[in-house]
Every structure is written in structure tokens, then in C-alpha cells.
C-alpha positions as CSV (number, residue, x, y, z in Angstrom):
1,M,0.0,0.0,0.0
2,A,1.3,3.4,-0.9
3,L,2.3,5.7,2.0
4,Q,-0.2,8.6,2.6
5,M,1.3,11.7,3.9
6,D,-1.2,12.0,6.7
7,Q,0.0,8.7,8.0
8,L,3.6,9.9,8.2
9,V,2.7,13.3,9.7
10,A,0.6,11.6,12.4
11,L,3.5,9.3,13.2
12,C,6.0,12.1,13.3
13,K,3.9,14.0,15.9
14,R,2.9,10.9,17.9
15,R,6.5,9.7,18.2
16,G,8.2,13.1,18.5
17,F,9.9,13.5,15.1
18,L,8.3,16.8,14.1
19,F,6.0,19.4,15.5
20,Q,4.3,22.5,14.0
21,S,6.2,25.5,15.3
22,S,4.4,27.5,18.0
23,E,1.6,25.0,17.9
24,I,0.0,26.1,21.2
25,Y,-0.6,29.5,19.5
26,G,-2.1,28.0,16.3
27,G,1.2,27.4,14.7
28,L,3.3,29.5,12.2
29,N,3.0,28.4,8.5
30,G,6.3,27.3,7.0
31,F,8.3,26.6,10.3
32,W,8.7,23.3,11.9
33,D,10.3,22.1,15.2
34,Y,12.2,18.9,15.4
35,G,11.3,16.8,18.4
36,P,13.5,14.4,20.5
37,L,13.6,11.8,17.7
38,G,13.6,14.1,14.8
39,V,16.6,16.2,16.1
40,E,18.5,12.9,16.4
41,L,17.5,11.7,12.9
42,K,18.4,15.1,11.2
43,R,21.6,15.2,13.1
44,N,22.6,11.8,11.9
45,V,21.8,13.0,8.3
46,R,24.1,16.0,8.7
47,E,26.8,14.0,10.4
48,A,26.7,11.3,7.7
49,W,27.0,14.1,5.0
50,W,29.9,15.7,6.9
51,R,31.7,12.5,7.6
52,D,31.4,11.2,4.0
53,M,32.1,14.5,2.2
54,V,34.6,16.2,4.4
55,T,36.1,14.1,7.3
56,T,36.8,10.8,5.6
57,H,36.4,11.7,1.9
58,N,39.8,10.5,1.0
59,E,39.1,8.5,-2.2
60,M,41.1,8.3,-5.4
61,V,39.4,10.0,-8.3
62,V,40.3,8.4,-11.7
63,R,39.0,10.6,-14.4
64,E,40.8,11.9,-17.4
65,G,42.1,15.3,-17.0
66,A,41.2,15.5,-13.2
67,P,43.7,15.1,-10.4
68,S,43.5,11.9,-8.3
69,T,43.1,13.4,-4.9
70,Y,41.6,16.6,-3.4
71,E,41.2,18.4,0.0
72,M,38.1,19.5,1.8
73,A,37.7,22.2,4.3
74,G,34.8,23.4,6.4
75,L,33.2,26.8,7.3
76,D,30.4,28.1,9.6
77,C,29.4,31.5,8.4
78,T,27.0,34.1,9.8
79,I,23.4,34.1,9.0
80,I,23.5,38.0,8.5
81,M,26.1,39.3,6.2
82,H,27.0,42.7,4.6
83,P,24.0,43.6,2.4
84,Q,26.6,44.1,-0.5
85,V,27.0,40.3,-0.6
86,W,23.4,40.0,-1.9
87,K,23.7,42.8,-4.4
88,C,26.8,41.2,-5.9
89,S,25.4,37.8,-5.9
90,G,22.2,38.9,-7.7
91,H,19.8,38.0,-4.9
92,Y,18.9,41.6,-4.2
93,D,17.7,42.2,-7.7
94,L,16.8,38.8,-9.0
95,F,15.8,36.5,-6.1
96,H,12.1,36.7,-6.4
97,D,9.0,34.7,-7.3
98,F,5.8,35.9,-8.9
99,M,2.7,36.0,-6.8
100,V,-1.0,36.4,-7.5
101,D,-3.6,37.5,-4.9
102,C,-7.2,36.5,-4.8
103,R,-9.4,39.6,-4.2
104,E,-12.3,37.5,-3.0
105,A,-10.6,35.0,-0.8
106,K,-7.9,37.3,0.4
107,S,-5.4,34.6,-0.3
108,R,-2.0,34.7,-1.9
109,Y,-0.4,32.2,-4.2
110,R,2.8,31.7,-5.9
111,H,2.1,32.0,-9.7
112,D,4.0,29.0,-10.8
113,Q,2.7,26.6,-8.2
114,V,-1.0,27.0,-9.2
115,F,-2.3,24.4,-11.7
116,G,-5.6,23.5,-13.2
117,R,-7.6,22.5,-16.2
118,W,-10.0,24.1,-18.7
119,V,-13.6,23.0,-18.5
120,E,-16.6,23.6,-20.6
121,A,-20.3,23.4,-19.5
122,R,-23.6,25.1,-20.0
123,G,-22.2,27.5,-22.6
124,Q,-19.3,28.5,-20.4
125,R,-15.6,27.8,-20.7
126,F,-13.3,28.6,-17.8
127,F,-10.1,27.5,-16.1
128,V,-10.4,25.7,-12.6
129,A,-7.2,26.5,-10.7
130,T,-6.0,24.5,-7.6
131,E,-3.0,24.3,-5.3
132,Q,-3.7,20.7,-4.5
133,Q,-1.4,18.1,-6.0
134,G,-1.7,14.4,-6.5
135,D,-4.8,12.2,-7.0
136,G,-7.3,14.4,-5.3
137,A,-6.7,17.4,-7.5
138,Q,-9.3,16.4,-10.2
139,E,-11.9,15.6,-7.6
140,E,-11.5,19.0,-5.9
141,M,-11.6,20.8,-9.3
142,Q,-14.8,19.0,-10.3
143,H,-16.5,19.8,-7.1
144,R,-15.7,23.5,-7.4
145,A,-16.7,23.6,-11.1
146,L,-20.1,22.1,-10.3
147,K,-20.7,24.5,-7.5
148,L,-19.8,27.5,-9.7
149,L,-22.4,26.4,-12.3
150,G,-25.0,25.5,-9.6
151,L,-24.9,21.7,-10.6
152,R,-25.1,18.6,-8.4
153,A,-22.6,15.7,-8.4
154,K,-25.0,13.7,-10.6
155,D,-24.4,16.3,-13.3
156,A,-20.6,15.7,-13.4
157,E,-20.8,14.1,-16.9
158,D,-22.0,17.6,-18.2
159,L,-18.5,18.9,-17.5
160,K,-16.2,18.6,-20.6
161,W,-12.6,18.8,-19.5
162,D,-10.2,20.2,-22.1
163,G,-6.6,19.1,-22.0
164,P,-4.3,18.0,-19.2
165,M,-3.3,19.9,-16.0
166,I,-1.3,23.0,-16.9
167,C,0.3,25.8,-14.8
168,L,-1.5,29.1,-14.3
169,T,1.5,30.7,-16.0
170,E,0.2,29.4,-19.3
171,V,-3.3,31.0,-18.9
172,D,-3.5,34.5,-20.5
173,D,-7.1,35.5,-19.6
174,A,-7.4,36.0,-15.9
175,A,-11.1,36.9,-16.2
176,K,-11.8,33.2,-17.0
177,V,-10.0,31.8,-14.0
178,L,-11.6,30.3,-10.9
179,G,-9.0,30.9,-8.2
180,P,-8.1,28.1,-5.8
181,D,-10.3,29.4,-3.0
182,A,-12.7,31.5,-5.0
183,K,-16.4,31.1,-5.7
184,T,-16.5,33.4,-8.8
185,L,-14.4,34.0,-11.9
186,G,-11.8,36.7,-12.4
187,T,-10.8,37.2,-8.8
188,L,-7.0,36.8,-9.3
189,T,-4.6,39.8,-9.7
190,E,-2.0,40.1,-12.3
191,P,1.2,38.4,-11.2
192,R,3.9,40.6,-9.5
193,E,7.4,40.2,-8.2
194,F,7.9,39.1,-4.6
195,N,11.5,39.2,-3.1
196,L,12.0,36.1,-1.1
197,M,14.7,37.5,1.3
198,F,13.8,38.3,4.9
199,E,14.6,41.8,5.9
200,T,16.0,42.9,9.2
201,Y,18.1,45.7,10.6
202,T,21.3,45.9,12.6
203,G,22.3,48.5,15.2
204,A,20.2,51.0,17.1
205,I,18.9,53.0,14.1
206,R,16.3,51.5,11.9
207,D,16.9,53.0,8.4
208,E,17.9,52.0,4.9
209,K,21.6,52.1,5.9
210,S,21.0,49.5,8.7
211,K,19.0,47.2,6.5
212,T,20.3,43.7,6.3
213,F,18.9,40.3,5.2
214,L,18.8,36.8,6.7
215,R,20.8,34.7,4.2
216,P,18.7,32.8,1.6
217,E,21.6,30.4,1.0
218,T,24.9,29.4,2.7
219,A,26.9,29.4,-0.5
220,Q,27.8,33.0,-0.6
221,G,29.4,32.8,2.8
222,I,31.9,30.3,1.3
223,F,32.6,32.5,-1.8
224,V,33.4,35.6,0.2
225,N,35.8,33.5,2.4
226,F,37.5,31.9,-0.5
227,K,40.7,33.9,0.0
228,N,40.7,33.6,3.7
229,V,40.6,29.8,3.4
230,L,43.4,29.8,0.9
231,D,45.6,32.1,3.0
232,S,44.9,30.3,6.3
233,T,45.3,26.7,5.2
234,R,47.5,24.6,3.0
235,V,44.9,23.5,0.5
236,K,45.5,23.8,-3.2
237,I,43.3,23.5,-6.1
238,P,41.3,21.3,-6.5
239,F,39.7,21.5,-3.1
240,G,36.3,22.0,-1.6
241,I,34.7,24.1,1.1
242,A,31.7,22.7,2.9
243,Q,29.1,24.2,5.1
244,I,26.0,23.2,6.9
245,G,23.7,25.9,8.2
246,K,20.3,27.6,8.2
247,S,18.9,29.6,5.5
248,F,15.7,31.6,5.1
249,R,13.3,32.3,2.3
250,N,10.0,34.0,2.6
251,E,8.1,31.5,0.5
252,I,4.7,32.8,-0.7
253,T,3.1,29.4,-0.1
254,P,5.0,27.0,2.0
255,R,3.7,23.4,1.6
256,N,4.0,19.7,1.7
257,F,5.2,19.4,5.4
258,T,8.9,20.2,5.5
259,F,9.5,20.1,1.8
260,R,9.0,23.8,1.3
261,S,9.6,25.8,4.4
262,R,10.6,29.3,5.2
263,E,13.4,28.2,7.5
264,F,15.4,25.3,6.5
265,E,19.0,23.9,6.6
266,Q,21.4,23.4,3.7
267,M,24.4,21.1,3.3
268,E,26.5,22.8,0.5
269,I,29.9,22.3,-1.0
270,E,31.7,24.8,-3.3
271,F,34.3,22.8,-5.1
272,F,37.1,24.9,-6.7
273,C,39.0,23.5,-9.7
274,R,40.9,24.5,-12.9
275,P,38.6,25.6,-15.7
276,D,40.0,22.9,-18.0
277,T,39.1,20.1,-15.5
278,S,35.7,21.4,-14.4
279,A,33.6,19.4,-16.7
280,D,35.2,16.2,-15.3
281,W,34.7,17.3,-11.6
282,Y,31.0,18.2,-12.4
283,K,30.4,14.6,-13.6
284,Y,32.2,13.3,-10.6
285,W,30.2,15.2,-8.0
286,R,26.9,14.6,-9.9
287,D,27.5,10.8,-9.7
288,R,28.9,10.8,-6.2
289,R,26.1,12.7,-4.6
290,F,23.5,10.5,-6.4
291,K,25.3,7.3,-5.0
292,W,25.3,8.8,-1.4
293,Y,21.5,8.7,-1.2
294,L,21.4,5.2,-2.7
295,D,23.9,4.0,-0.1
296,L,21.8,5.3,2.7
297,G,18.7,3.5,1.6
298,L,16.7,5.6,-0.9
299,A,15.3,3.1,-3.5
300,G,16.3,3.3,-7.1
301,E,12.8,3.5,-8.5
302,R,11.9,6.5,-6.4
303,L,15.2,8.3,-6.8
304,R,16.5,9.8,-10.1
305,L,19.2,12.0,-11.5
306,R,17.9,14.5,-14.0
307,D,20.0,16.7,-16.1
308,H,18.5,20.1,-16.8
309,H,17.6,20.9,-20.4
310,V,19.5,23.7,-22.0
311,E,16.6,26.1,-21.5
312,E,16.6,25.5,-17.8
313,L,20.3,26.3,-17.2
314,S,21.3,29.6,-15.7
315,H,23.2,31.9,-18.0
316,Y,26.5,31.1,-16.2
317,S,26.1,27.3,-16.0
318,T,27.3,24.8,-18.5
319,G,25.6,21.9,-16.6
320,T,23.1,21.2,-13.8
321,A,21.6,18.1,-12.5
322,D,18.9,17.6,-9.9
323,I,18.7,14.6,-7.7
324,E,15.0,14.0,-7.3
325,Y,12.7,11.9,-5.1
326,A,9.2,10.8,-5.7
327,F,7.6,12.1,-2.5
328,P,4.2,10.7,-1.7
329,F,2.5,14.1,-1.7
330,L,3.3,14.4,-5.4
331,A,1.2,13.0,-8.3
332,E,2.1,9.7,-9.8
333,G,5.3,10.0,-11.9
334,E,6.3,13.3,-10.3
335,F,9.6,14.0,-8.5
336,G,10.7,16.7,-6.1
337,E,14.2,18.1,-5.8
338,L,16.5,16.8,-3.1
339,E,19.8,18.3,-4.3
340,G,21.1,20.4,-7.1
341,V,24.6,19.8,-8.5
342,A,25.6,22.9,-10.6
343,H,28.6,23.7,-12.8
344,R,28.7,27.5,-12.0
345,G,31.9,28.4,-13.9
346,D,33.7,31.4,-12.5
347,F,30.5,33.4,-12.0
348,D,30.4,33.7,-8.3
349,L,34.1,34.6,-7.5
350,R,34.1,36.9,-10.4
351,S,31.0,38.7,-9.3
352,H,32.5,39.3,-5.8
353,M,35.8,40.4,-7.3
354,E,35.1,42.8,-10.1
355,G,34.8,46.5,-9.3
356,K,36.7,49.1,-7.3
357,L,36.3,49.8,-3.6
358,D,35.2,53.4,-2.8
359,P,36.6,54.0,0.8
360,A,34.5,57.1,1.1
361,S,31.1,55.6,0.6
362,R,31.3,51.8,1.1
363,P,29.1,50.4,-0.6
364,L,31.1,50.6,-3.8
365,E,30.1,52.0,-7.2
366,V,31.6,50.7,-10.3
367,E,29.9,52.3,-13.2
368,K,26.5,53.8,-14.1
369,D,23.8,51.9,-16.1
370,E,21.8,53.5,-19.0
371,N,19.5,55.3,-16.4
372,G,22.4,56.8,-14.5
373,Q,22.1,54.5,-11.6
374,P,25.1,53.0,-9.9
375,R,25.8,49.3,-10.7
376,Y,26.9,47.5,-7.7
377,R,29.2,44.7,-8.6
378,G,32.3,43.5,-6.7
379,S,34.5,44.0,-3.7
380,G,37.5,44.9,-5.9
381,R,39.5,42.2,-4.0
382,D,41.6,39.7,-5.9
383,L,39.8,36.4,-5.7
384,S,42.0,34.7,-8.4
385,Y,44.3,31.7,-7.7
386,F,47.9,31.4,-8.5
387,D,49.3,27.9,-9.3
388,D,52.8,27.5,-7.9
389,E,53.6,24.6,-10.2
390,T,52.3,25.9,-13.5
391,K,52.8,29.6,-12.6
392,E,49.4,30.4,-14.0
393,R,46.9,32.7,-12.4
394,F,43.2,32.2,-13.1
395,I,39.8,32.5,-11.5
396,P,38.7,28.9,-10.4
397,H,35.6,27.3,-11.7
398,V,33.1,26.1,-9.2
399,I,31.0,22.9,-8.9
400,E,28.2,23.3,-6.3
401,P,26.5,20.2,-4.8
402,S,23.7,21.9,-2.7
403,A,21.5,19.6,-0.6
404,G,18.7,20.3,1.8
405,A,19.0,18.6,5.1
406,D,15.3,18.9,5.8
407,R,14.3,17.5,2.5
408,A,16.8,14.7,2.9
409,T,15.4,13.9,6.3
410,L,11.9,13.9,4.9
411,A,12.8,11.6,2.0
412,F,14.5,9.2,4.4
413,L,11.4,9.2,6.6
414,C,9.1,8.5,3.6
415,E,11.4,5.8,2.3
416,A,11.6,4.1,5.8
417,Y,7.8,3.9,6.4
418,R,6.6,0.3,6.4
419,E,3.5,-1.7,7.3
420,D,3.3,-5.5,7.7
421,E,1.6,-8.1,9.9
422,V,3.2,-9.9,12.8
423,P,2.0,-12.1,15.7
424,D,1.1,-10.3,18.9
425,D,2.0,-11.7,22.4
426,K,-0.9,-14.1,22.1
427,G,0.0,-15.3,18.6
428,N,-2.7,-13.4,16.8
429,P,-1.8,-11.4,13.7
430,T,-1.5,-7.7,14.2
431,K,-0.5,-4.7,12.0
432,R,3.0,-3.4,12.6
433,T,4.2,0.0,11.5
434,Y,8.0,0.4,11.5
435,L,10.6,2.7,10.0
436,K,13.3,0.9,8.1
437,F,16.1,3.4,8.5
438,H,19.7,2.7,7.6
439,P,21.5,2.0,10.9
440,R,23.6,5.2,10.4
441,L,20.5,7.3,10.4
442,A,18.3,5.7,13.0
443,P,17.8,7.9,16.1
444,Y,18.5,5.0,18.4
445,K,20.9,2.4,17.4
446,A,19.6,-0.2,19.9
447,A,17.2,-0.6,22.8
448,V,17.8,-2.7,25.9
449,F,15.1,-4.5,27.7
450,P,14.8,-6.7,30.8
451,L,12.1,-9.3,30.2
452,V,10.5,-8.6,33.5
453,R,11.2,-6.2,36.4
454,K,12.5,-8.7,38.8
455,D,15.0,-11.6,39.3
456,G,18.0,-9.3,38.7
457,M,17.1,-8.8,35.1
458,P,16.9,-4.9,35.3
459,E,20.3,-4.8,37.0
460,V,21.9,-6.8,34.1
461,A,20.0,-4.7,31.5
462,K,21.3,-1.5,33.0
463,E,24.9,-2.7,33.0
464,I,24.6,-3.4,29.3
465,Y,22.9,-0.1,28.7
466,A,25.7,1.7,30.6
467,A,28.4,-0.1,28.4
468,L,26.6,0.8,25.2
469,K,25.7,4.4,26.0
470,P,29.2,6.0,25.6
471,R,29.4,4.6,22.2
472,F,25.9,4.8,20.7
473,N,22.6,6.5,21.3
474,V,20.6,3.6,22.9
475,F,17.3,3.4,24.8
476,Y,16.4,1.6,27.9
477,D,12.8,0.4,28.6
478,E,11.3,-1.9,31.2
479,K,7.6,-0.8,31.0
480,S,4.8,-3.1,29.6
481,A,5.0,-6.4,27.8
482,V,8.1,-7.1,25.8
483,G,6.1,-7.4,22.6
484,R,4.7,-3.8,23.0
485,R,8.2,-2.5,23.7
486,Y,9.4,-4.2,20.4
487,R,6.5,-2.4,18.5
488,R,7.5,0.9,20.0
489,Q,11.0,0.6,18.9
490,D,10.1,-0.7,15.5
491,E,7.8,2.4,15.0
492,I,10.7,4.8,15.7
493,G,13.1,2.9,13.6
494,T,15.5,1.3,16.1
495,P,17.3,-1.4,14.2
496,Y,18.2,-3.7,17.1
497,C,16.8,-4.7,20.4
498,I,18.7,-6.6,23.2
499,T,16.6,-8.6,25.7
500,I,17.8,-9.9,29.1
501,D,15.7,-13.0,30.1
502,G,15.9,-16.0,32.4
503,Q,18.6,-17.7,30.3
504,T,20.8,-14.6,30.7
505,L,21.0,-15.4,34.5
506,E,21.9,-19.0,33.6
507,D,24.5,-18.7,30.9
508,G,25.2,-14.9,30.5
509,T,23.8,-14.6,27.0
510,V,21.2,-12.1,25.7
511,T,18.8,-12.1,22.8
512,V,19.4,-9.7,19.9
513,R,16.4,-9.0,17.6
514,D,16.6,-7.5,14.1
515,R,13.9,-4.8,13.3
516,D,13.4,-5.7,9.6
517,T,13.6,-9.5,9.6
518,L,12.4,-10.1,13.1
519,E,15.3,-12.7,13.4
520,Q,16.6,-13.3,16.9
521,W,20.0,-14.8,18.1
522,R,21.9,-15.0,21.3
523,I,25.3,-13.5,22.2
524,K,27.4,-13.1,25.3
525,K,26.3,-10.1,27.3
526,E,29.9,-8.8,27.3
527,D,29.9,-8.8,23.5
528,C,27.0,-6.4,23.1
529,V,29.1,-3.4,22.3
530,V,31.2,-5.2,19.6
531,E,28.0,-6.7,18.1
532,I,26.1,-3.5,17.8
533,E,29.2,-1.8,16.4
534,R,29.4,-4.7,13.8
535,L,25.8,-4.5,12.9
536,I,25.6,-0.7,12.3
537,G,28.9,-0.6,10.4
538,G,30.6,1.6,13.0
């Protein structure tokens, strides 16, 4: 049975993975809090990324024209940066979406996220718009079309639908559009630009000079520190700089649980290389990042690597690929972006480099445009690279693998969700819900149970728990029947359970149970640490 998002959302709240932010006050749309288990899961995703990409990345790269090894460094940059950063990067002028408002419903929508179909009935032809995605969209549009025309459900055959679902951006005549929450036609405004950056102010005086922004991405902090990393470390090109951190985008219509939020966390690498090897490195990072998700358990049929068509590419990019996952809130056959891998050329370093610094005014002015307005471009700092071996100076090209920690966590949750039937304590079949996490990602690596709360079993169980705890995040539970305790751990994704029973008191062995196969085997109690380490690949 296909996973329904309401099942996953209910489990996440019930078991402490995710909560709506400020829920006791009605919640704040687009913001989510990670609960006790969610914070462990997301931390494990981040740590797996950092360990694999930065700490232990030492792998040989065998590609024609590309070096065999490379270095990685890390940064943790501030959320609020000099506003000039966002002018030079293009975010100040170009980082926007188009929105439309509904004059009747007082609702606001992102223009390219509203879809619908044309329909004809009773001499009218109009476009029924909806924000809903998936299988229920057609049913919702039909209901609203009938209501507009004053028809009943039995009259549904009178509706003649024309063509497939299309985006609202393809509709020219707003007067014939039935908005997603409207009851009459023609209530939507013309689309207009909406800048996605959150504004704030620094210092005691609130004016234009003190205006700053919450960063919409972590990448720019890496670019502006490129020279600092070069000067303070022994890295040489090719090398990468990695960063994990919060970013903020004032999304017009956040949706689909944590998939599109206003506050989110990114895991980004900016990989600097020679221009003549950049094409090879782009292919390397595209393939390596795709394999990382596969290795951690995302199924091949629900995960894909999609190269952008030429018309999708940014003007500075010679190649971009998206790693996409078939989230259950999407319609059949649709995929949502998990990560983008982009060949950005020298655009970013050059943007922050070109120009002359005006010490009197700061910000800097380089030249005037056709309207006499100053063009803000770069810092005037030299961000080129000098190769000691070849004696060449050049602006490095950049390959950018940019992943969302929240989207990755959501994908791993969706992929892990399972239902099956197992016998209960009395041998009767009962439904079991469990999360089949890769052991590296599971919030708890093991749970320790005494079979009963007597005969010295809790004391032995606590000894084993104390031995495991310094090495792994483990859970101790002695309440209720052991079958129920197994079910609880299955539902939160704990891969292994260790049970202390009467035989433990006789021969010093304990039972280890596998979450996925339900297989059980016995080991010596003193071998528990080594066994769990072996099982999780630690």
C-alpha cells in the first residue's frame, strides 16, 4: 500500500519527530520544530554527510584530466552578512518569485505553483485552478466547477474537461480563471514580483543604511571567504569548502510538510577547480552525490538523477543536474528536488571580485547603467588563484552540490515507512508499523530490555545499557509487555533490540532482535558493544 502523507505526519507528531512551530498559539506556517527523535534523525543525516564528504572523503578520483586526490575544508558563516554580498550575488535584484492575490478569498499564491484545467459546460469555458497536488486534485476541481455552475454531483458528466493539467503561468485570460479558493471567476490579480529574502536591521537606528537580510543560501559565505581559506590553510586547487547551516526564504506558499519551508537547513559544497578540468569534476560530483542517497537507503525506482535541459540552465552554468525523489505528496510519476549539482563556472568569484572599492562611501560603485544609476558589482578584492607549479593565475571554476538537510530527512522518513503483519503476544496477527532506517541514520541504534522487572534482570540490563551508552545512542525500557516494547522501537526505527531474560541469568547470553527480519539470536552479554558496532557498520 502506498504511503499517505497524513500517516507519516501523524507518526511524526505521535513519536516526537516533528511538531508545528508555535503549535500552542495556532502554529506558524512554513516553520517546523524537530522533536526528540527528529533532532537525532536530522543530526545523523548531517553527520553522515559531513563525515562522508569532508572528514573521511579520501578517495582516489580516476578521471581523465582530473587530479587523483583533493582536499576538503569546512566553514560556519554568519546568517546575517553585509548587504553588499546579496547585491553582488544577484539575490537583491533577481531573487524573487511571482505571486498572485485573490481579491475575493484574500489569499496569496505563488504563480508557478497553481495548476488547473480548462472545462466547458452550460455554454461557459473557464479555467479551474488548484494548489492541490496528487490524486485528489481532479476531484476537488470537479466539485468546485459544479458548485460555480450550480450543478449537482450527478451532473458531473456535463463537464467537458479540455486538455491535461497546466500551470497558471500558461493562462492568458485572468477573467476566466476560478481561483483556488474563489467562488466566482476573475478574482485573481496580475502576477507581480515578490522578493524572497527576509529583511532585518542591525544596530540601534532603523533606516535604509542599517537594513540587512537573513541569508537565503549558505553558498555566498563560502565565496566571500575563499581567499581567507586559501591564506589560512595549505589547501591547493582542486579543493572543496563545505558548510551546513540555516537559510531563510520568505516562501509565498510553504507546503507539503517540511518540503518547502521558510526556515531550512542546507548542506553545501563549493568545489574549486581549474577551468580545463571542471567538466570532469562536475560529472564526478553529480554521480557521487547520487550514490550517497542510494547507499543510505533511498530506493532506485523513487530516486532519479535528472540533467537540466539547455533552456533550464542559468546563463552562467554549463551543466546542472537535480537529484529528485518521488515524495508521496506528489502525483504519480512526479519527483521533487532533493539536491542540485551545478557547474557554476567562475561566475560567483568573479561577481564578488570585479569592481573598485570606494573608501568614502562603502558600498562601492563601479559604473552607471543607462539610467544613470550605480551598478553594484564586486569588492575589488583579488579572488583569483595562483598555481605555484604551472605559474598560472586564473579564477577557479566552481562545482556546487547543494542539498537540503530537511528535504533529505523527509525523504529518508518517507522511504523508511513500512507496514506489515506480525503475531502479537498471544500469537494473533496484528499490524506493525516500522521505520526501516539505515542504521547510520536511526535515532537510536539499539534498545535494551529486561524481560521482567525482577529476578535481577533490570540490573543486568542497566549494566549493558551503561556499556553501550558511551558509544551509541541507545534506549532503555522496562515498562509493559516485551512485545509492545518491540512495537514501539519498530515504529521509531530502532534497528536492534537486546533482551535480558531468564537464560541470561543462567549462561550470561542475551537475545538480539533485528527490526526488519524479526530474526533473533543470542550472544554473550559482554559482546553487546562489539556486536552493535558490527551491525551498524561503526
